[in-house]
C-alpha positions as CSV (number, residue, x, y, z in Angstrom):
1,M,-0.2,0.2,-0.1
2,F,1.6,3.2,-1.1
3,T,1.1,6.4,0.7
4,L,1.0,10.0,0.0
5,R,4.8,10.7,1.7
6,H,7.7,11.0,0.0
7,P,8.8,6.9,-1.0
8,T,12.8,6.0,0.1
9,I,14.7,5.0,-2.7
10,D,14.4,1.0,-1.3
11,D,10.9,2.1,-1.8
12,L,11.3,2.7,-4.8
13,R,13.3,-0.8,-6.1
14,Q,10.1,-2.1,-5.5
15,R,7.6,0.2,-8.2
16,R,7.5,-0.3,-11.8
17,L,10.3,2.0,-13.4
18,V,9.1,2.6,-17.2
19,I,11.8,4.1,-19.6
20,G,11.2,5.0,-22.9
21,L,14.4,5.4,-25.4
22,G,12.9,7.1,-28.3
23,A,13.2,7.2,-31.2
24,M,13.3,10.8,-32.1
25,K,10.4,12.4,-33.4
26,S,7.9,9.2,-33.0
27,G,5.6,10.4,-30.7
28,T,7.8,10.8,-27.6
29,T,6.9,13.8,-27.0
30,W,3.1,12.8,-26.9
31,L,3.6,9.6,-25.0
32,S,5.3,11.8,-22.2
33,D,2.9,14.4,-21.8
34,Y,0.3,11.2,-21.4
35,L,2.0,9.2,-18.7
36,G,2.9,12.9,-16.9
37,R,-0.7,13.5,-16.8
38,H,-1.9,9.7,-15.6
39,P,-2.5,10.0,-11.9
40,G,-0.7,6.1,-11.2
41,F,2.0,6.8,-12.8
42,F,5.1,9.7,-12.1
43,H,7.2,11.3,-14.9
44,A,10.4,13.3,-14.6
45,P,9.7,17.0,-14.4
46,I,11.3,17.5,-17.8
47,K,11.5,15.0,-20.8
48,E,14.5,14.1,-21.4
49,M,16.7,13.1,-18.7
50,N,19.7,11.8,-20.5
51,V,21.5,10.4,-17.5
52,F,22.5,7.1,-18.9
53,N,23.7,8.4,-22.1
54,R,26.1,10.5,-20.6
55,R,27.8,7.0,-18.4
56,W,28.2,4.8,-21.3
57,P,30.0,5.0,-24.8
58,N,27.6,6.0,-27.6
59,P,27.2,8.4,-30.3
60,L,25.2,10.7,-27.9
61,Q,27.4,10.9,-24.9
62,G,28.6,14.3,-25.0
63,D,25.6,15.8,-25.6
64,G,23.9,16.2,-22.2
65,P,25.1,19.4,-21.1
66,A,24.5,21.0,-24.4
67,F,20.9,19.8,-24.4
68,R,20.3,21.0,-20.6
69,L,21.6,24.7,-21.9
70,W,19.2,25.1,-24.5
71,R,16.5,24.1,-22.5
72,M,17.3,26.3,-19.2
73,E,17.8,29.5,-21.8
74,E,13.7,28.0,-23.4
75,I,12.7,28.2,-19.7
76,V,14.2,31.0,-18.6
77,L,13.4,33.0,-21.5
78,D,10.0,31.8,-21.8
79,P,7.7,35.2,-20.9
80,S,5.6,33.1,-17.9
81,F,8.9,32.7,-15.7
82,P,9.6,33.5,-12.8
83,R,6.1,33.1,-11.7
84,S,5.3,29.3,-13.2
85,G,6.2,27.4,-10.6
86,K,6.1,24.3,-13.8
87,L,8.7,26.5,-14.7
88,R,10.5,27.0,-11.3
89,M,10.2,23.4,-10.9
90,Q,12.1,22.1,-14.3
91,L,14.8,24.3,-14.3
92,R,15.7,23.0,-11.0
93,A,15.3,19.4,-12.4
94,L,17.5,20.5,-15.1
95,A,20.1,21.9,-12.7
96,E,20.0,18.7,-10.6
97,L,20.8,16.4,-13.5
98,G,24.4,17.4,-13.7
99,R,24.8,16.0,-10.5
100,I,23.2,12.7,-11.0
101,E,26.1,10.3,-11.2
102,T,25.1,6.8,-9.4
103,D,22.0,4.5,-10.0
104,Q,21.7,5.8,-5.9
105,D,21.0,9.4,-7.1
106,Y,18.9,8.4,-10.6
107,L,16.5,7.2,-8.1
108,A,17.2,9.8,-5.3
109,F,15.8,12.0,-8.1
110,F,12.2,10.6,-8.3
111,A,12.1,9.9,-4.5
112,R,12.1,13.3,-3.5
113,R,9.3,14.7,-6.1
114,M,7.2,11.2,-5.7
115,R,4.3,10.9,-3.2
116,G,1.7,7.5,-4.1
117,Q,2.1,6.5,-7.5
118,G,3.0,3.2,-8.4
119,A,4.8,3.0,-10.8
120,F,7.1,6.6,-12.6
121,G,9.6,7.2,-15.4
122,E,10.9,9.5,-17.8
123,I,11.5,9.1,-22.3
124,S,15.0,9.6,-23.1
125,P,15.3,9.4,-27.3
126,S,18.5,9.3,-26.7
127,Y,18.4,5.9,-24.9
128,A,18.2,4.2,-28.4
129,L,21.8,4.3,-29.1
130,L,22.9,2.9,-26.0
131,P,25.1,-0.4,-26.0
132,P,23.1,-3.8,-24.5
133,E,25.0,-3.9,-21.1
134,A,23.5,-0.3,-20.6
135,L,19.9,-1.4,-21.1
136,R,20.9,-4.7,-18.9
137,Q,22.5,-2.5,-16.2
138,M,19.1,0.0,-16.3
139,A,17.0,-2.9,-15.9
140,G,18.7,-3.6,-12.4
141,L,17.4,-0.1,-10.9
142,T,14.4,-1.6,-9.6
143,D,12.6,-5.1,-9.0
144,D,10.4,-4.2,-12.4
145,V,12.0,-1.9,-15.2
146,R,10.1,-1.9,-18.5
147,F,11.4,-0.5,-21.8
148,V,9.4,1.2,-24.6
149,F,10.5,2.0,-27.8
150,L,8.8,3.8,-30.3
151,M,9.1,3.8,-34.0
152,R,7.7,5.8,-37.4
153,D,7.8,5.8,-40.5
154,P,11.8,6.0,-41.2
155,V,11.0,8.8,-43.9
156,A,8.3,10.4,-41.9
157,R,10.6,10.3,-39.3
158,M,13.5,11.4,-40.9
159,A,11.5,14.4,-42.5
160,S,10.4,15.5,-39.2
161,Q,13.9,15.2,-37.7
162,I,16.0,17.1,-40.5
163,Q,12.9,20.0,-39.8
164,H,14.1,19.7,-37.0
165,L,17.2,20.1,-37.2
166,R,17.3,23.2,-39.5
167,R,14.9,25.0,-36.9
168,R,16.9,24.5,-34.3
169,L,21.0,24.3,-35.2
170,R,21.1,24.9,-39.0
171,R,18.5,27.4,-40.1
172,E,21.1,28.9,-42.8
173,S,21.3,25.4,-44.4
174,T,19.0,23.8,-46.6
175,V,16.8,20.7,-46.7
176,D,18.9,19.6,-49.7
177,E,22.2,19.8,-47.9
178,V,21.0,18.6,-44.8
179,M,19.6,15.8,-46.9
180,A,22.9,15.4,-48.0
181,E,24.5,14.2,-44.5
182,V,22.0,11.1,-44.4
183,L,24.4,8.4,-45.1
184,P,24.4,5.3,-42.8
185,G,26.6,6.1,-39.7
186,S,26.1,9.6,-39.7
187,P,24.3,11.4,-36.7
188,L,21.6,11.7,-38.4
189,W,20.8,8.1,-39.6
190,Q,21.9,6.9,-36.5
191,R,19.1,8.2,-34.8
192,G,16.4,6.1,-36.9
193,E,18.0,3.6,-36.9
194,Y,15.7,1.1,-35.3
195,G,17.5,-2.7,-35.7
196,R,20.4,-1.2,-33.9
197,T,18.0,-0.3,-30.7
198,L,16.2,-4.0,-31.8
199,D,19.4,-5.9,-31.4
200,A,20.8,-3.8,-28.1
201,L,17.5,-4.8,-26.3
202,A,16.8,-8.8,-27.5
203,V,20.7,-9.0,-26.2
204,A,20.1,-7.3,-23.1
205,G,17.2,-9.7,-22.7
206,V,15.2,-7.1,-21.0
207,R,11.5,-6.8,-21.0
208,F,10.6,-4.0,-23.3
209,K,7.9,-3.1,-26.1
210,V,7.6,-1.8,-29.4
211,L,4.7,1.2,-30.5
212,I,4.0,2.1,-33.5
213,Y,3.5,5.7,-33.9
214,E,0.9,5.5,-36.7
215,D,-1.0,3.7,-34.4
216,M,-0.7,5.1,-31.0
217,F,-3.5,7.6,-31.5
218,Q,-6.0,5.0,-31.1
219,D,-7.6,4.1,-27.9
220,S,-6.7,0.4,-28.5
221,T,-3.4,1.0,-28.8
222,I,-3.2,2.9,-25.4
223,R,-5.6,0.6,-23.5
224,D,-2.8,-2.1,-24.2
225,L,-0.3,0.3,-23.5
226,C,-1.4,0.7,-20.2
227,H,-2.6,-2.6,-19.6
228,W,1.4,-4.0,-20.5
229,L,2.4,-1.4,-17.7
230,G,0.1,-2.3,-15.1
231,L,-1.6,0.9,-15.1
232,A,-5.5,1.5,-15.1
233,H,-6.8,2.9,-18.5
234,S,-6.4,6.9,-18.5
235,A,-8.5,8.2,-21.5
236,P,-5.6,10.2,-23.7
237,D,-6.1,13.5,-25.3
238,F,-5.8,12.1,-29.3
239,A,-6.2,16.0,-30.3
240,K,-3.3,16.9,-29.3
241,R,0.1,17.3,-30.8
242,L,3.3,18.5,-29.0
243,N,6.8,19.1,-30.8
244,V,5.2,19.0,-34.3
245,A,7.8,19.6,-36.9
246,Q,7.8,23.0,-38.2
247,G,9.5,25.3,-41.2
248,D,9.2,24.1,-44.6
249,P,7.9,20.5,-45.4
250,L,9.8,18.7,-48.3
251,T,9.0,18.0,-51.7
252,G,7.7,15.1,-53.1
253,A,11.3,14.8,-54.7
254,Q,13.0,15.0,-51.5
255,L,10.6,12.3,-49.7
256,D,11.4,10.1,-52.3
257,Q,15.5,10.7,-52.4
258,L,14.9,9.9,-48.9
259,R,13.1,6.7,-49.2
260,D,16.2,5.7,-51.8
261,K,18.6,6.7,-48.8
262,L,16.7,4.9,-46.5
263,A,16.5,1.6,-48.5
264,P,18.8,-0.4,-46.2
265,V,16.6,0.6,-42.7
266,Y,13.4,-0.8,-44.8
267,A,14.9,-3.9,-46.0
268,D,16.0,-4.6,-42.5
269,L,12.8,-4.0,-40.8
270,A,10.6,-6.2,-43.1
271,A,12.7,-9.1,-42.6
272,R,12.2,-8.4,-38.7
273,F,8.3,-7.9,-39.5
274,G,7.7,-10.0,-41.9
275,A,3.8,-10.2,-42.8
276,D,3.2,-8.0,-39.6
277,R,4.8,-5.0,-41.1
278,P,3.1,-1.7,-40.4
279,M,0.9,-0.6,-43.3
280,A,1.1,2.9,-43.3
281,W,4.5,2.8,-44.0
282,R,6.1,3.9,-47.2
283,W,7.4,0.5,-48.2
284,E,7.6,1.1,-51.8
285,R,9.3,4.2,-53.3
286,G,7.0,6.9,-54.2
287,A,4.3,5.3,-52.0
288,T,2.0,7.9,-49.7
289,P,1.8,6.2,-46.1
290,G,-1.6,6.3,-45.1
């Protein structure tokens, strides 16, 4: 029976920890918001804690401080700051992230904030690039750790990432200039290399669930997810869209070029999915998902 007091770290080890792995631009912000509003779940005050990618070798190992600074700037420059209690809470949480060095520190971060929720967690798309040994260690944080991995049609996901990158960091670059960097092994490519994450999860032997972005905004999908997480169903707001791609949309010709570039990703996923492949994905060049 959970009380309304703050739990101890030992208390947390008996509760369910849910860790979202991404992928980037695949609905993680919407899912983070949904879980954050669920009465039985405590979501970290901020999305993308990026704790574990600082501790294990991976392509994004050094990105954490820059991301935290960007988020802090967003908060401090918000017109409602410092009047907004929520923004002050998020700023404090961001400041604490740099001091999380151990598993004990990670659990203490949640223990200071939680009350009686039976499950807690966070979503950090950067975790999708962690090695199996990192996932295996994370699975030992509590007695019941579950991972959630979201996947989206590779072309649609990459197009959204390109828009996001141009808006945030590459305002002077054209779409074609950014698209030229979509090559195997590049940072853009790695964010959508689903097979890498699926293999790491399988090798780690952890408990995980895959969600398909194109199927996520359905009551049956959310009911199934809640059941798997041991949560009572809570009505979602499917009309709510968060972190939607902004800027010039890619043309049909550019989308076809992306499809050609991402052909190895589609081939790998077709072999994995078999007959269960998501029908809304762009499996053939020139096809329009829908």
